[in-house]
C-alpha positions in Angstrom: 92.5 156.6 237.6 90.1 153.9 238.4 86.5 153.2 237.3 83.8 152.0 239.7 80.4 150.7 238.6 77.6 151.3 241.1 74.0 150.1 241.3 72.1 152.5 243.5 69.1 151.7 245.7 67.6 155.0 246.7 64.9 155.4 249.4 66.3 152.4 251.3 65.6 151.7 255.0 69.3 151.4 255.7 72.4 152.8 254.2 75.1 150.4 253.1 78.0 149.8 250.6 78.4 146.3 249.4 81.0 145.0 246.8 79.2 142.8 244.3 80.2 140.2 241.8 79.8 141.6 238.2 78.9 138.1 237.0 75.6 138.3 238.9 74.8 141.7 237.4 73.0 142.4 234.1 74.6 141.2 230.9 74.8 144.8 229.7 76.9 145.7 232.8 79.5 143.1 231.8 79.8 144.5 228.3 80.3 148.1 229.6 82.9 147.0 232.2 84.9 145.2 229.4 85.2 148.4 227.5 86.8 150.2 230.5 89.7 147.9 231.0 90.8 145.4 233.6 88.3 144.3 236.3 86.8 147.5 237.6 85.1 147.3 241.0 81.3 146.9 241.2 79.3 148.1 244.2 75.7 148.1 245.4 75.0 151.2 247.5 71.8 151.7 249.5 70.9 155.2 250.6 68.0 156.7 252.5 68.1 159.8 250.2 65.5 160.4 247.5 66.6 160.5 243.9 65.6 164.1 243.5 67.7 167.2 242.9 71.0 165.2 243.1 70.4 164.2 246.7 70.9 160.5 246.1 74.0 161.2 244.0 75.6 163.2 246.8 74.8 160.5 249.3 76.3 157.8 247.0 79.5 159.9 246.6 79.7 160.4 250.4 79.2 156.7 251.1 81.8 155.7 248.5 84.3 158.2 249.9 83.8 156.8 253.4 84.1 153.2 252.2 87.2 153.8 250.2 88.8 156.2 252.7 89.2 159.1 250.2 87.8 162.6 250.0 84.6 163.3 248.1 86.4 165.6 245.7 88.3 162.6 244.3 85.1 161.0 243.0 83.4 162.1 239.8 80.3 160.7 238.0 81.2 159.7 234.5 77.9 158.2 233.4 74.4 157.6 234.8 73.8 160.8 236.8 70.0 160.2 236.3 70.1 156.4 236.4 70.4 153.7 239.1 73.4 152.3 237.2 76.3 154.7 237.5 80.0 154.8 236.6 82.3 156.8 238.8 85.9 157.8 238.3 88.3 157.8 241.2 91.1 160.4 240.7 
């Protein structure tokens, strides 16, 4: 199992998945990532979907699955379902 940290940008003009450097992120993100083990991946995902009724979460899961080349059923939200900062688990 692998942990992925995602910063979501809903209501964007374009959709994209970009791997980011955790050193540039918030200091709090670094503390959380240290508690989950060795160097988890950090991504910034922009989606056109609105953050209502789980639409943005579904779009983020779809984008991550496409980017990683896995099925959507292999991705679960561990934390941040109602936040822009999310932690996903890849099964």
